[in-house]
N, C-alpha and C positions, 0 to 999 in steps of 0.2 A: 285414301283413308286419312291422311294427315289433314287434308282440307276439311273433311267431315268432322274430325275430332276438334279442329279449331272452331268451326261454326257451332258445334254442340257446346263447347266450352263457353263461348260468348253468349249463346242463347240462355243456357241454364244459369250462368252467373248474373246475367241481366235480370232474369226472372227472380232470382233470390233477392236482389237489391230492390226490385220493384215491389216485392212483398213487404220488405222492411219499411220502405218509405211511403207506400201508398195504402197500406192496410193497418187496421188496429191490430196490435201484436197480441193475439190470443194464443193459447197453447197450440191450437191447430195451425195458426199462421207461423209460429216458431218451428213447428215440425216441418211445414212445407218449405220454409227457408233452409233448414238444415239438410233436407233431402235434396233440394235443388242445388244447393251449394256443394254438397258431397258429390253429386253427379258431375258438376262442372269441374271440381277438383280431380275426380277420377279421370275424366276425359283429358284434362290438361296434364296430369301425371303421365298418362300413356303417351300423349303427344311429346312431352319433354323426354321421356325415356327413349322414344324412337329417334329423337334428334340428337341424343347424347352420343359422343364418340364411343366406339366399341369397348374400349378398355374401362369405361366408367359404367357400363350397363350391368355388370355383374360384380357381386352376387345379386341376382334378380330381386329377391324379397327385400333386402335392405335398401337398395337403390330406389325401388318403386315405393316402398313405405315412406322413405324420407321425402320424396317428391310429393306424395299425397298429403302427409301431415304438415309439411311446410306450407303448402297452399291452403289447406283446410283451416289451420290455426291463424293464418293471416289473410283474411278475405280480401281479395283483389290485390293487396300489396304483395302477398306471397307469389302470385302469378307474375306480377311485374318484376319482382326480385329474381324469380327463377329465370325469366326470359332474359334479363339483363346480366345478372351475375354468373349464371351457369352456362346458358346456351351461347350467348354472344361472346363471353370471355373465353370459353373453351375453343370456339372456332376462330377467334381472333386473338391469339396470345400475343404477348409482348415480343417484339422482334429481338432476336439475339444478335449482338454485334459479331461480325466475322473477323474483326481486327484482333489479332493476337498480341499486338505490341502497343506500347504507349510512349509517345515522345516525352522525354524528361528535360527539364531545364538544365542547361549547362552551367555548372557551378564554377565561379572564378577561383583562381588560386588565392590562398590567404596571403595577405601582405606580411604578416608576422609568422615565420616558420614555427615559432614556439606554439602557436595555436594548433598545429597539426599534431605535435607530440602530446599536448594536453588533451586533445579530443580522442586520439587513437589508442593511447597507452594508459594502463592503470598503474597502481603503485608498484606491483611486481615487475612489470616491464621496465619502468623507469629505474628501478633498482638495478636491473640487469644492465641497462645502458651505463649507469654510473660506475658499475664495477668492471664491465668487460669491454666497453667501447674504447677503441684506441684514438678516436677523434675527439680532441678537446672541445671543439665547437659543438659537437653533438652532445657531449656531456653538459656543456653550458646550457644548451637548449633544454636538456632534461631537467636541470635545476630550475629553469624558468617555469617549466610545466609543473614541477613539484609544488610550486607556490600556489597553484590553483587547487591542490588537494586539501581535504580537511586537515586541521592541525595535527590530529593524532597520527595521521599517515605521513604528513609532510615533515615533521620534526626529525624522526629517525633518518629519513633520507637526506635531509639537509645536514645532519650531523655526520653522515657517511661522506657527503660531498666535501666536508671540511678537511678530510684526509686526502683529497685529490692532489695529484702532482702538479696540476695546472693552477697558476696563481689566479687566473680569471675565474675558474670554477670555485675555488675556495672563497674568493671575495664575494661572489654572487651568493653562495650558501651562507656566508657570515652575515651579509646584509639582510637576507631573508629571515634568518633566525633573530637578528637584532630587531627587525620590524615586528615580528610576532611578540617578542618580549616587551617591546615598547608599547604595543597595543594593550597588552595585559596590565602593564604597570600604570598606564593612563587610566584604565578602568578602575584599578585599585585606588588611585588618587581621587578619582571622581566619587567612588562609593564611600571613601573615608570622609570626604567633605559632607556628603549627604548624611552620613551616620552622625557626624558631629552636630548637625543641625536638628536631626529628628530622633536619633538613637533608636531606630526601629530594628526589630530582630531580623527582618528581611534584608536590610542593608548589611548587617553584620555577617549574615550567611553569604551574601554576594561577595563580600571582601574575602571571606575564608575560601570560597569557591575559586576565586581568581588566584590566591596563593597556592591552593592545591593544584590548579591548572599548570602553574609554573613547574611544580615538582612532578606531576603526573606525566607531562609531556617530555620530561627529561631535560628541560632547558637549564634548570638549576641543579648544581652538583656540590658535593662537599659541604663546607660550612654554610654556604648560601642556602643550600637545600634544607639544612637543619633549621636555619633561621625562618625560612618560609613555612616550614611545617609547624614550628612553634607559633608563628603568627596565625596560621590557619586554626590551630587548636584554640588559641586565645579567643579569636572572634567567634568560633563556634560555641564556646562555653558562654560567651556574652549573649549570644543569641538564645541559648538554652535557658539562661537565667530569666529572660523576659518571656519566652514561650517555648515549651517543649514540642518539638516536631520530629517525626520519624526520619525525614530527610536530613535534618541536622545530625541526629545520632548516627545515621548510616555513614555520613561523610566523616564525622568525628572518629568513628570506628576505623575507617580506612586510613585516616591520618595517623592514628595510634599504631596501626599495623605497620605503616611505613616507618614509624619511629622504633620499631621492634619492641612494642609494648603490648603483646597479645592478650595478657590477662585483663588489662583495662579495656582493650578493644572489644573483648567478648561482652563486657557489661553494656557498652553503648550499642553494639550490634544487636544484642538480645532485646534491649529497650526499643530499638527501631523495629524489630520484628513484631514485638507486642504492640507497637504503635500503629500498626495497620499495613505495613509493607508485606508484600508477598514473600513466601519462603524462598522462591527462586531468585529474588532480588538480593537477599541477604546471605543465602547459603554459601556462595563462593568465598565470601570473606570470613564467615564463621568456620568454614572448613579449613581455610588457611590458618586462622588463629589456633584452631584445635590441633592442627598438624605441628605448628611451631611449638606449642606447649607439650607436645608428645602424647596427646590424647587421640590416638589413631582410630579408636573405635567411634568416638564422636565425629571425627573428621569423615569417616566412611558413611556415617548416617547423613551428614549434610551433603556429601558428594552424590548420594542417591537422588537428590533433587536437581542435579545438573541436567541440562537439556540433552536430547538424544539425537539432534541433527548431526548427520555425518559431516566430517570436515571441520567442525567447530572444536576449538581448543578444549573447552570444558567437557564436551562429549568424549574426547579422547582420554581425558583424565578419568571420567566416569567409567569408561570401558576398561581402563587399566586397573582400577580398583575393584571392579565387579568380579 
C-alpha cells in the first residue's frame, strides 16, 4: 500500500505541474491542477501518516489535516519538507551522549593567599574574621581582601581593623584608609584646578561630591568633618548659582542634614523633588528631616514611599511605622 501511495503521489503531482507548465491556464486548467494536486497531497498525507511513529499519529484528525494542508499550500516544497523534516528527523534523532560526567580543568593554587579571601568571602564574613579570628596572619589577609571591596563597605571594616591588637593589622588598615583618602584628595585638587580654569557648575558639583564622600564614608571626623561639609555646601551653592539641578539640591539637602540643619535641608530636598527626581529617591531624606523637626505625621507620609523588599533597612523602618 505504501508503494502504491508513493507512486500515486508522484503521478498526480507530476500531472499537476504538467498542466501548469504545458497548458494555457484557463479556469478549467486551474480546476484540473487543484484536483490533481489535492489527490497527490492526500496520498502523500496518508503515506506520511503511516510512516509517522505511533505517538505522533494521534489525534488522527489534527495530524492528518496538518500533513494535508502543509503539502497542499506548498506545492512540491511541502512534500520535500515533510519528507526531510518530519519523517527523516523523527526516525533519525540526534544521538544522546551516555557520558554523565565531564572532565574539568584543574585550577592551580593562587600565588597570593589574599586572593582566596577576596573571592570567597563577602563583607560580613570578613568582618567576622577581623573580630573573632585568633590568627593575626588571617586577620591581615582579611584586611588585604577588604581593600578590594567597594569603598562604602571597605571603610567601616578598615576602621574596625584600626582597633586590632596586632601592629601589622593596624598598619595595613591605616595604610589602606590613607590610600583611599589620598585618592579622594587628589581628585579634589584636580577638580579645583579645572574649576579655576572653566568655572563650570559640573566641576563645582564634582568637588562637593568628593568632600561629601570623605564625610559619608566616615573618613573625616570632628572638626575636619565639619570643614569638609562646609566646603561641600559652598561648592554646591556655587554650582546652583550657575545652574539649578535636582542632583545638586539633593546632595545639598543631605549635607545640611548631616550638619543638623533640617529646616534648610527640607527646602533643598523639596526643590530636588520638584526638579524631576522620583519621590523614592528623596523620601528617605525628607522623612529624616521631618523626624528631626518633630513633624512625625509628615515623616510617616514619606516613609510610606520606602521600598518593600524584605531585609532592606528602609523596608524595616517602613514596617515599624506602618
